[in-house]
C-alpha positions in Angstrom: -0.1 0.2 -0.1 1.7 3.4 -1.0 0.3 6.5 1.4 2.0 9.8 -0.3 3.3 12.4 2.1 0.7 14.8 4.4 1.9 18.2 5.7 1.3 18.6 9.5 -1.7 21.1 10.3 -3.1 22.0 13.2 -6.0 20.5 13.9 -9.6 21.4 14.7 -12.0 20.0 16.6 -15.2 22.1 15.6 -18.8 20.8 15.8 -19.4 17.0 15.4 -22.4 15.0 14.3 -23.6 14.0 17.7 -21.1 16.5 20.1 -19.3 15.1 23.4 -21.0 11.1 22.2 -18.8 8.5 22.8 -19.4 5.2 21.5 -18.5 1.5 22.5 -18.1 -1.2 19.4 -17.8 -5.3 20.0 -16.6 -7.7 17.2 -14.1 -9.4 15.4 -10.6 -9.7 13.2 -11.2 -13.1 12.3 -11.5 -15.4 14.7 -9.7 -12.6 17.5 -12.5 -11.0 20.5 -12.0 -6.7 20.2 -13.5 -3.9 21.9 -13.3 -0.8 20.1 -13.8 2.5 21.6 -14.6 6.2 20.2 -15.8 9.6 20.5 -17.8 11.0 18.1 -15.5 12.4 15.6 -12.9 8.5 15.5 -10.5 11.3 16.6 -9.6 9.1 20.2 -10.1 6.2 19.9 -8.7 3.0 20.9 -9.2 -0.8 20.6 -7.9 -3.3 22.8 -7.7 -7.6 22.3 -10.0 -9.3 25.0 -7.0 -12.6 25.4 -4.7 -9.8 25.9 -2.8 -10.2 29.2 -1.7 -6.9 28.8 -4.8 -5.3 27.7 -3.0 -3.0 25.7 -4.9 0.2 24.2 -4.1 0.5 21.1 -4.6 4.0 19.9 -6.0 5.0 16.1 -5.9 7.9 14.3 -9.1 8.9 11.7 -8.1 9.8 8.5 -9.8 13.3 9.4 -6.4 14.1 11.3 -4.8 15.0 8.1 -6.8 17.4 6.7 -6.9 21.1 8.0 -10.2 20.0 10.6 -12.3 17.0 11.2 -15.9 18.9 10.6 -16.1 16.4 7.4 -17.3 13.4 9.2 -20.8 13.4 9.3 -19.7 13.6 4.8 -17.9 10.6 4.3 -19.7 7.7 4.1 -16.1 5.3 4.8 -14.0 5.7 7.2 -10.3 4.5 8.1 -8.1 4.2 11.4 -4.8 4.0 11.1 -2.5 2.6 13.8 -0.6 5.7 15.2 2.1 3.6 16.1 2.8 3.4 12.4 2.5 7.2 11.9 5.3 9.7 12.7 6.8 13.0 11.5 9.7 14.1 9.8 11.8 16.2 11.6 13.2 17.4 8.9 9.9 18.3 6.4 7.7 18.3 9.5 5.3 16.0 7.4 3.7 13.4 8.7 4.5 9.9 7.7 3.6 6.5 7.0 6.0 3.8 7.7 5.5 1.1 4.7 4.1 -1.6 6.7 1.4 0.7 8.5 -2.0 -1.2 9.4 -5.3 0.3 10.0 -8.9 -0.6 9.9 -11.8 0.6 7.0 -14.7 0.1 7.5 -17.9 1.6 4.8 -21.1 2.5 5.8 -20.7 4.3 8.8 -24.3 5.9 8.7 -27.5 4.8 9.5 -29.2 7.4 7.8 -27.0 9.7 5.3 -29.2 12.3 4.4 -30.4 12.2 8.1 -29.7 15.1 10.4 -28.0 14.7 12.7 -26.2 11.6 11.4 -26.3 8.3 13.3 -23.4 5.5 13.6 -24.8 2.1 11.9 -25.5 -0.2 14.5 -22.7 -2.4 12.7 -19.3 -1.5 11.2 -18.7 -3.6 9.1 -15.4 -4.2 7.2 -11.9 -4.9 7.3 -8.4 -4.6 9.3 -5.3 -4.4 6.6 -2.3 -6.5 9.5 0.9 -4.7 7.3 3.5 -6.6 9.7 1.8 -9.5 8.0 0.5 -8.3 4.8 -2.6 -9.5 5.4 -6.2 -8.6 5.0 -9.2 -9.8 7.4 -12.9 -9.3 7.3 -13.8 -7.1 10.6 -17.4 -6.8 11.7 -18.0 -4.7 15.2 -21.5 -4.6 16.7 -23.0 -0.8 18.3 -22.7 -1.9 22.7 -23.9 0.9 23.6 -23.6 4.8 23.5 -22.6 7.3 26.2 -23.9 11.1 25.0 -25.0 13.8 27.0 -28.3 14.8 25.3 -31.2 15.5 27.9 -33.5 12.8 26.5 -31.0 10.0 27.5 -30.9 7.2 30.5 -29.2 5.2 31.3 -28.0 3.5 34.6 -23.8 2.2 35.5 -22.9 2.1 31.9 -19.1 1.0 32.0 -16.3 3.0 30.1 -12.8 1.5 29.7 -10.0 4.4 31.5 -6.9 5.2 29.2 -5.0 4.6 33.1 -4.2 1.1 34.0 -1.4 -0.8 36.1 0.7 -3.9 34.9 -2.1 -6.0 36.6 -5.0 -4.4 36.3 -7.4 -2.3 34.4 -10.1 0.7 35.4 -13.8 1.5 34.3 -15.8 4.3 34.8 -19.4 3.7 35.9 -21.7 6.0 34.6 -25.4 7.1 35.5 -28.1 9.8 33.7 -31.7 10.6 34.5 -33.4 12.4 31.8 -32.8 16.3 32.0 -29.4 15.7 33.9 -25.8 16.0 33.1 -23.9 12.0 32.7 -22.7 11.3 36.3 -20.0 9.5 37.8 -21.4 7.0 39.8 -18.3 4.4 41.1 -15.6 3.0 39.4 -14.7 -0.9 38.7 -11.3 -2.6 39.2 -10.4 -5.7 36.7 -7.5 -7.8 36.7 -6.0 -8.1 32.7 -4.9 -11.6 33.0 -8.8 -13.6 33.3 -10.6 -9.9 33.6 -12.1 -10.7 36.8 -13.6 -8.3 38.8 -11.5 -6.9 42.2 -13.3 -4.6 43.3 -16.0 -2.1 43.3 -15.9 1.9 44.6 -19.2 3.0 44.9 -21.4 6.1 46.2 -19.3 8.3 43.9 -21.2 12.1 42.0 -18.7 13.1 39.8 -18.6 15.1 36.7 -17.6 12.9 32.9 -14.6 12.7 31.9 -14.8 10.0 28.9 -11.4 8.2 29.2 -9.6 9.7 31.6 -11.6 9.9 34.8 -8.7 8.4 36.8 -4.8 8.6 37.3 -2.6 6.6 39.4 0.3 7.9 40.8 2.1 6.9 43.7 0.8 9.5 46.5 2.6 7.7 50.1 5.5 6.8 48.1 6.2 2.7 48.9 6.3 2.2 45.2 3.1 1.2 44.7 0.5 3.1 42.5 -2.6 4.8 44.4 -6.2 5.9 42.9 -6.7 9.1 41.9 -10.3 9.9 40.6 -11.3 13.3 38.7 -14.3 15.7 40.4 -15.0 17.9 37.5 -13.8 18.3 34.2 -10.5 18.8 33.4 -9.4 22.3 33.7 -13.0 23.7 35.0 -12.0 24.3 38.4 -8.7 25.9 40.0 -6.5 22.7 41.3 -6.6 19.0 40.6 -9.7 18.6 42.5 -9.3 14.9 43.2 -10.8 12.0 45.4 -7.6 9.7 46.3 -7.4 6.3 47.5 -4.1 4.5 48.8 -3.2 1.0 47.1 -2.9 -1.3 50.0 -2.4 -4.9 48.9 -4.2 -4.7 45.6 -7.3 -3.4 47.5 -8.3 0.7 46.5 -8.7 2.7 50.4 -10.7 5.7 50.5 -8.2 8.8 52.4 -11.1 11.1 52.8 -8.0 13.8 51.8 -9.2 17.4 51.6 -7.9 20.0 49.2 -8.7 22.0 46.1 -4.9 20.8 45.5 -3.2 18.2 47.7 0.4 18.3 48.0 2.3 15.4 48.7 5.8 15.3 51.0 7.7 12.1 50.7 10.3 14.2 53.3 8.2 14.0 55.8 5.5 12.0 54.6 2.9 14.3 55.3 -0.1 16.1 53.3 -1.3 19.5 52.5 -4.6 20.0 51.4 -5.6 23.5 49.5 -8.1 25.5 49.0 -8.4 29.4 48.1 -10.8 31.9 47.5 -10.4 35.2 46.3 -13.0 38.1 47.4 -13.1 42.4 48.0 -12.5 43.6 51.3 -14.7 46.6 52.1 -12.0 48.9 50.4 -12.7 47.5 47.5 -9.0 45.8 47.5 -8.9 41.9 46.5 -7.9 39.1 48.8 -6.8 36.0 49.3 -8.0 33.9 52.1 -6.2 30.1 51.8 -7.4 27.6 53.7 -4.1 24.3 53.9 -5.0 21.1 56.0 -2.6 19.3 57.7 -2.5 14.7 56.9 0.5 12.4 58.3 1.2 9.3 56.8 1.0 6.6 58.8 -0.2 2.6 58.6 -1.3 3.0 55.1 -3.9 6.5 56.3 -3.2 9.9 56.3 -4.0 11.3 59.9 -5.8 15.1 59.9 -3.4 16.8 62.4 -4.4 20.1 62.2 -6.3 23.3 59.8 -4.1 26.6 59.6 -5.9 30.0 57.5 -4.0 32.4 56.3 -5.7 35.4 54.4 -3.0 38.4 52.4 -4.3 41.4 50.7 -3.0 40.9 47.4 -3.4 45.1 47.0 -1.2 46.0 49.6 1.1 42.6 49.8 0.1 41.8 53.9 -1.0 39.2 54.5 -2.5 37.6 58.1 -4.5 35.0 60.6 -7.7 34.3 59.2 -10.4 34.6 61.6 -13.0 32.7 62.6 -15.3 34.8 60.3 -12.8 34.9 57.2 -12.5 31.2 58.5 -15.3 29.7 57.4 -16.2 32.2 54.0 -13.7 30.6 52.6 -15.5 27.5 53.5 -19.0 28.0 52.2 -17.0 28.6 48.7 -17.6 25.4 45.7 -14.3 26.5 45.0 -12.4 29.4 44.3 -13.3 31.7 41.4 -15.2 34.9 41.9 -17.5 36.0 40.1 -18.2 39.8 38.3 -22.1 38.3 39.0 -22.7 37.3 42.5 -26.0 36.1 41.4 -24.5 33.4 39.3 -23.2 30.3 40.4 -20.9 28.4 37.7 -18.9 25.5 39.4 -16.4 27.5 41.0 -18.3 30.4 43.2 -20.0 30.1 46.6 -22.1 27.2 46.8 -24.0 27.0 51.1 -28.4 26.0 50.4 -28.9 28.9 47.7 -26.9 31.7 49.2 -23.7 32.7 47.8 -21.2 35.3 50.1 -20.1 38.0 48.7 -17.5 41.0 49.9 -18.0 39.5 53.1 -22.5 39.2 52.5 -25.2 36.7 52.3 -27.1 36.8 49.8 -29.7 35.5 47.6 -28.2 32.8 44.6 -29.1 30.6 42.2 -27.1 27.3 40.6 -26.3 27.6 37.2 -23.7 24.2 37.4 -22.0 23.2 34.2 -20.2 19.9 34.9 
């Protein structure tokens, strides 16, 4: 197969036929059972071999990445998804090039109804997989298992979506639910053994935002060489701080830490964790002030034990700081998450929330909630 060099261009993700949807297809490459995961435009896509004990996620690239944008997917009748490992950028020409042994999926007639809007992907994707290393073509038939969509009328309960991050022995799924007229919520995390797909652990009673394939991160927060679990509470970059819920890996089981703070700082030198929250406001002189609350924890025997809280108030305009008083401390605790808005009656993700009231310039006033997360 000969493919000419294609210039590298800036990729702009524009409108999609079903914005924000995530698709899960299952089927076979010859006798190999696979699952294909993708977003609406097949920009973020990968596939997994069920019998692969490492459960390697094979990233794919839609051919729309090699043109100016991906807003033309709805105009295509066929779809080609290339193996990412077979694509590289030539440093001399700044062009995207393909290996001679490139592998790819080719699907035909991807839309259920070509002339109907909005476009709906076919229940079945049919085509072939070309294995560039073996120079062989295999028939592929995939059946849609489910679609995760934020459309108002959609409703589903406990759908599981594979996550991008995994450990050597386990993979993770986000457990998602949605009620009509409401947003998708992350209600749990399931943990499975890679070698036999056995369910190892369920984490339940969550109520966090939907982050597609990236609801979790694995990181060592107690410096014992084992990967611990961090669950994202809100959409990435929608609020100040990491805003993650941490679980310590104790002999393969993840145990909740109940650490507090928009940002948590872990210190390997003294085995401490510091949760921090920053709150911005104005004083009676219309000077901008920053209130910082810190919660200090000490690590011992697989748990972080709370030691103390401290609060500092800084006048940003005069560069003076002091300890908070009780009212200032409590006011910061009431804040939703760190950002001051020009309209104090409008709460969107990061303003102050306490029942239906907001704290603004030293006063609690009526407010209404529009939390778009």
